[in-house]
Backbone bond lengths (Angstrom), bond angles and torsions (degrees), N, CA, C in turn:
res aa  C-N    CA-C-N  psi(-1)  N-CA   C-N-CA  omega(-1)  CA-C   N-CA-C  phi
1 M - - - 1.444 - - 1.515 111.69 -
2 M 1.304 116.52 -38.34 1.459 119.78 -178.69 1.516 111.20 -63.15
3 K 1.339 116.21 -39.97 1.451 118.97 -178.01 1.516 110.86 -66.71
4 S 1.300 117.44 -40.10 1.460 119.29 -179.68 1.526 110.84 -67.17
5 E 1.339 117.11 -37.21 1.463 119.72 176.51 1.525 110.71 -66.17
6 E 1.333 116.48 -39.71 1.457 120.36 177.82 1.525 110.48 -66.04
7 A 1.329 116.29 -40.40 1.463 120.08 179.27 1.525 110.40 -64.48
8 V 1.319 116.34 -41.52 1.468 120.36 178.49 1.518 110.46 -64.37
9 S 1.331 117.34 -43.44 1.460 119.29 -179.66 1.520 111.34 -67.78
10 A 1.345 117.56 -34.41 1.471 120.27 176.49 1.526 110.05 -66.94
11 T 1.314 116.73 -40.55 1.463 120.44 177.33 1.525 110.39 -64.48
12 D 1.326 117.27 -41.76 1.459 121.02 177.47 1.525 110.97 -61.63
13 A 1.331 116.47 -40.05 1.467 120.20 179.53 1.523 110.22 -65.11
14 E 1.349 117.29 -39.74 1.467 120.16 177.64 1.519 110.62 -64.19
15 L 1.335 116.81 -40.90 1.454 120.12 179.09 1.525 110.90 -65.06
16 R 1.326 116.73 -40.39 1.463 119.38 178.38 1.523 110.65 -63.22
17 M 1.329 116.46 -40.06 1.453 119.07 179.69 1.521 110.15 -64.46
18 S 1.321 117.37 -41.90 1.453 119.55 179.87 1.536 110.27 -69.71
19 E 1.327 117.35 -34.31 1.465 120.22 175.85 1.527 110.10 -66.62
20 Q 1.335 116.49 -40.98 1.468 119.75 177.53 1.517 110.47 -63.06
21 A 1.321 116.83 -41.76 1.463 120.57 178.62 1.530 109.86 -64.31
22 A 1.328 116.59 -40.38 1.462 119.84 179.54 1.525 111.38 -65.20
23 V 1.321 116.74 -39.85 1.466 120.59 178.12 1.522 110.22 -64.91
24 R 1.334 116.58 -43.24 1.470 120.72 179.56 1.531 110.70 -62.95
25 V 1.328 116.77 -44.92 1.464 120.96 179.43 1.529 110.04 -63.63
26 T 1.326 116.94 -41.52 1.461 120.74 -179.87 1.529 111.21 -63.11
27 R 1.326 116.80 -43.82 1.469 120.29 178.39 1.525 111.16 -63.01
28 E 1.329 116.21 -45.34 1.461 119.68 -179.19 1.521 110.94 -64.73
29 L 1.323 116.88 -40.82 1.457 120.62 179.22 1.526 110.93 -65.07
30 R 1.319 116.51 -41.23 1.466 120.32 178.28 1.532 110.66 -63.09
31 D 1.344 116.83 -44.40 1.459 120.61 178.64 1.524 111.71 -64.13
32 L 1.325 116.08 -42.58 1.460 120.22 179.25 1.521 110.50 -64.72
33 D 1.318 116.61 -41.23 1.464 120.51 179.92 1.530 111.09 -63.84
34 K 1.326 117.23 -42.00 1.471 120.50 177.49 1.521 111.05 -61.81
35 L 1.315 115.77 -41.23 1.464 120.28 179.62 1.527 110.78 -66.35
36 I 1.318 116.93 -42.56 1.464 120.59 178.63 1.530 110.45 -63.77
37 L 1.326 117.46 -38.61 1.464 120.70 178.61 1.527 112.01 -67.75
38 A 1.336 117.16 -27.96 1.464 121.21 179.70 1.536 112.72 -82.98
39 L 1.324 117.33 -16.15 1.468 120.22 -176.32 1.533 114.38 -58.37
40 P 1.317 119.75 -45.60 1.467 117.77 -177.95 1.533 114.06 -57.19
41 S 1.320 117.20 -37.01 1.468 118.83 178.04 1.524 111.13 -69.09
42 M 1.340 117.38 -31.63 1.463 120.20 177.32 1.528 111.74 -73.62
43 L 1.326 115.47 -25.41 1.462 120.59 -178.03 1.525 112.47 -98.11
44 A 1.314 117.11 12.05 1.464 120.58 -176.23 1.530 112.43 -59.30
45 H 1.321 116.96 -36.77 1.458 120.49 -178.22 1.519 112.78 -95.43
46 C 1.313 116.76 1.02 1.459 121.74 -179.61 1.530 109.33 -75.59
47 K 1.311 116.21 136.96 1.460 120.40 -178.49 1.521 112.50 -92.41
48 V 1.309 117.90 -3.51 1.467 121.36 -179.06 1.530 108.59 -88.50
49 A 1.320 115.31 104.19 1.467 120.66 -177.17 1.524 111.59 -66.51
50 T 1.319 116.71 -27.89 1.459 119.90 -179.75 1.526 111.10 -62.81
51 L 1.335 116.94 -38.32 1.466 120.05 177.57 1.526 110.70 -61.37
52 K 1.304 115.68 -42.25 1.467 119.44 -179.61 1.528 111.12 -65.09
53 R 1.339 116.46 -41.42 1.473 119.77 178.15 1.521 111.33 -64.71
54 Q 1.327 116.01 -41.21 1.463 119.22 179.49 1.524 111.30 -66.77
55 A 1.324 117.09 -35.70 1.469 120.27 177.13 1.528 110.13 -64.40
56 E 1.315 117.39 -40.04 1.467 120.83 177.29 1.528 111.05 -65.40
57 A 1.324 116.56 -39.39 1.471 120.00 178.87 1.529 110.47 -65.19
58 M 1.331 116.59 -38.24 1.462 119.59 178.81 1.518 111.55 -65.18
59 K 1.334 117.44 -32.26 1.472 120.37 177.15 1.523 110.36 -58.93
60 S 1.323 116.04 -49.07 1.465 118.81 -177.29 1.530 111.37 -68.06
61 L 1.334 117.24 -38.14 1.465 119.58 179.53 1.532 111.40 -67.78
62 S 1.314 117.16 -34.69 1.459 120.90 176.20 1.532 110.10 -65.45
63 S 1.322 116.40 -40.94 1.472 120.44 177.91 1.525 111.14 -64.66
64 V 1.338 115.79 -40.11 1.466 119.90 178.72 1.526 110.36 -62.32
65 L 1.330 116.71 -44.44 1.464 120.29 179.25 1.524 110.86 -62.77
66 M 1.320 116.11 -43.30 1.461 119.68 -179.53 1.530 110.95 -62.45
67 L 1.325 116.58 -44.67 1.466 119.95 179.39 1.521 111.60 -66.68
68 T 1.318 116.57 -36.62 1.462 120.21 179.27 1.520 110.38 -61.71
69 I 1.320 116.19 -41.45 1.470 120.08 178.76 1.527 110.77 -70.51
70 L 1.329 116.91 -45.19 1.465 120.27 -177.06 1.527 112.98 -65.57
71 L 1.329 116.87 -30.59 1.462 120.37 -179.18 1.528 112.68 -88.11
72 D 1.337 116.56 7.28 1.465 121.83 179.58 1.520 112.35 52.50
73 R 1.310 115.35 48.67 1.457 120.44 177.27 1.524 109.35 -71.85
74 P 1.318 117.94 164.09 1.474 120.35 179.57 1.538 111.77 -59.16
75 F 1.329 114.57 155.46 1.461 120.99 -176.41 1.526 111.94 -55.47
76 S 1.325 116.18 -38.34 1.466 119.21 -177.92 1.529 111.21 -63.27
77 E 1.322 117.47 -37.28 1.467 120.51 179.12 1.525 111.24 -69.82
78 V 1.327 117.00 -39.13 1.469 120.33 178.26 1.520 109.72 -64.26
79 L 1.320 116.18 -43.93 1.462 120.29 179.89 1.526 110.92 -66.11
80 D 1.329 117.61 -38.65 1.469 120.72 176.74 1.525 111.35 -63.48
81 A 1.322 116.66 -43.16 1.464 120.27 178.80 1.524 110.68 -64.85
82 S 1.324 116.40 -38.17 1.465 120.75 177.08 1.529 110.79 -65.85
83 D 1.329 116.60 -41.29 1.469 120.97 176.83 1.525 111.13 -61.35
84 D 1.327 116.28 -43.68 1.471 120.03 179.80 1.523 111.37 -60.66
85 L 1.331 116.10 -43.58 1.465 119.63 179.19 1.525 110.72 -65.59
86 A 1.331 116.72 -44.06 1.471 120.04 179.54 1.524 110.59 -62.62
87 R 1.331 116.95 -38.68 1.468 120.48 178.59 1.518 112.26 -68.31
88 S 1.313 118.08 -26.44 1.466 119.69 178.51 1.528 111.47 -82.56
89 V 1.332 117.25 -26.32 1.469 121.13 -179.40 1.528 110.43 -72.34
90 R 1.331 117.16 -41.16 1.474 120.53 -174.93 1.523 113.37 -57.38
91 P 1.344 119.87 -52.46 1.472 118.10 -179.87 1.526 112.82 -65.05
92 F 1.333 116.35 -32.69 1.463 119.28 177.19 1.517 110.47 -61.62
93 V 1.323 116.38 -46.20 1.464 121.24 -178.88 1.527 110.25 -65.18
94 Q 1.324 116.89 -40.83 1.466 119.88 179.80 1.523 111.29 -63.95
95 L 1.319 117.02 -44.27 1.460 119.87 179.65 1.521 111.11 -69.05
96 A 1.319 116.81 -38.88 1.465 120.26 -179.72 1.521 111.20 -65.73
97 S 1.324 117.14 -32.75 1.465 119.59 179.92 1.521 111.52 -68.38
98 K 1.330 117.14 -22.43 1.465 121.36 179.43 1.526 112.42 -95.18
99 S 1.317 116.61 -6.15 1.467 121.16 -176.72 1.515 110.75 -98.05
100 R 1.313 114.66 162.98 1.464 120.54 174.89 1.517 108.51 -88.95
101 L 1.285 114.89 101.73 1.461 120.47 179.64 1.515 109.01 -118.49
102 S 1.310 115.34 158.92 1.460 119.70 174.90 1.527 109.18 -65.46
103 L 1.306 115.51 163.48 1.456 120.06 -179.67 1.527 110.97 -60.40
104 S 1.319 116.88 -40.80 1.468 119.26 179.85 1.527 111.10 -64.91
105 A 1.324 117.55 -37.51 1.459 120.30 178.37 1.527 110.68 -69.68
106 Q 1.321 117.90 -36.74 1.467 120.95 176.52 1.527 110.78 -63.80
107 L 1.330 115.93 -44.49 1.466 119.82 179.10 1.531 111.17 -65.67
108 A 1.323 115.82 -39.46 1.465 119.83 178.14 1.524 110.36 -63.93
109 T 1.315 116.77 -36.85 1.456 121.19 178.45 1.528 111.19 -65.20
110 R 1.317 116.40 -42.63 1.473 119.62 177.27 1.529 110.59 -63.91
111 L 1.317 115.86 -43.87 1.457 120.12 178.61 1.526 110.90 -62.87
112 L 1.315 116.27 -40.23 1.466 121.51 177.63 1.522 110.33 -59.19
113 S 1.316 116.33 -44.87 1.463 120.85 179.09 1.523 111.04 -62.56
114 D 1.318 116.77 -47.25 1.470 120.73 -179.18 1.525 111.73 -64.03
115 L 1.339 116.74 -45.30 1.466 120.29 179.72 1.526 111.31 -65.00
116 G 1.319 116.63 -40.47 1.463 120.19 179.31 1.518 111.84 -62.44
117 N 1.327 116.32 -44.76 1.466 120.30 178.75 1.521 111.45 -65.34
118 Q 1.331 116.38 -43.37 1.461 120.28 -179.66 1.525 111.37 -64.94
119 L 1.326 116.59 -42.60 1.462 120.54 179.45 1.520 110.72 -62.29
120 H 1.324 116.72 -46.02 1.465 120.51 -179.70 1.523 110.71 -61.12
121 A 1.321 116.96 -43.87 1.472 120.94 179.46 1.527 110.87 -64.68
122 D 1.328 117.79 -43.51 1.463 120.85 -179.08 1.527 111.92 -66.45
123 I 1.325 116.59 -37.14 1.476 119.50 177.74 1.525 109.33 -65.89
124 A 1.318 116.68 -43.67 1.471 119.70 179.83 1.523 110.86 -62.37
125 I 1.326 117.46 -42.48 1.470 121.18 179.61 1.527 110.66 -66.67
126 A 1.331 117.12 -43.94 1.465 120.70 -179.11 1.527 110.78 -64.25
127 L 1.320 116.73 -39.68 1.464 118.92 -179.22 1.517 111.02 -71.88
128 R 1.339 117.38 -35.48 1.458 119.68 177.46 1.527 110.65 -65.56
129 S 1.335 116.51 -40.40 1.463 119.10 -178.92 1.526 111.21 -71.78
130 E 1.319 117.99 -32.96 1.467 120.27 178.04 1.516 111.37 -75.90
131 G 1.333 116.00 -34.61 1.462 119.81 -179.00 1.518 112.41 -73.64
132 A 1.333 116.30 -23.36 1.481 119.29 -177.34 1.503 112.04 -79.43
């Protein structure tokens, strides 16, 4: 009886960890999505059309990642969608760092980079722990 209770409690602990990881990923994704949706208004006065196009591309990739998670797609698809979003954030941040942006847009760009990296890392960790 003791072993079965221990096994049940270990399983419960694993589920809680995966639930905690899911909550963390959901919060980060929601924050990143809000930031991506706010980017076009911050870039309204920016003369670099490439930044605006990249911001629009990030919107669709963020939506794809969100839908992939919500539809419980396989881990490989979630990780691929996360990779695509992370790959779209990097060039945006690099170009934005070389452009003349307002202080709020510069700060938003840094936050976007940090959130994107953190989200990608958390998704990879959560999927590795669930897959194991």
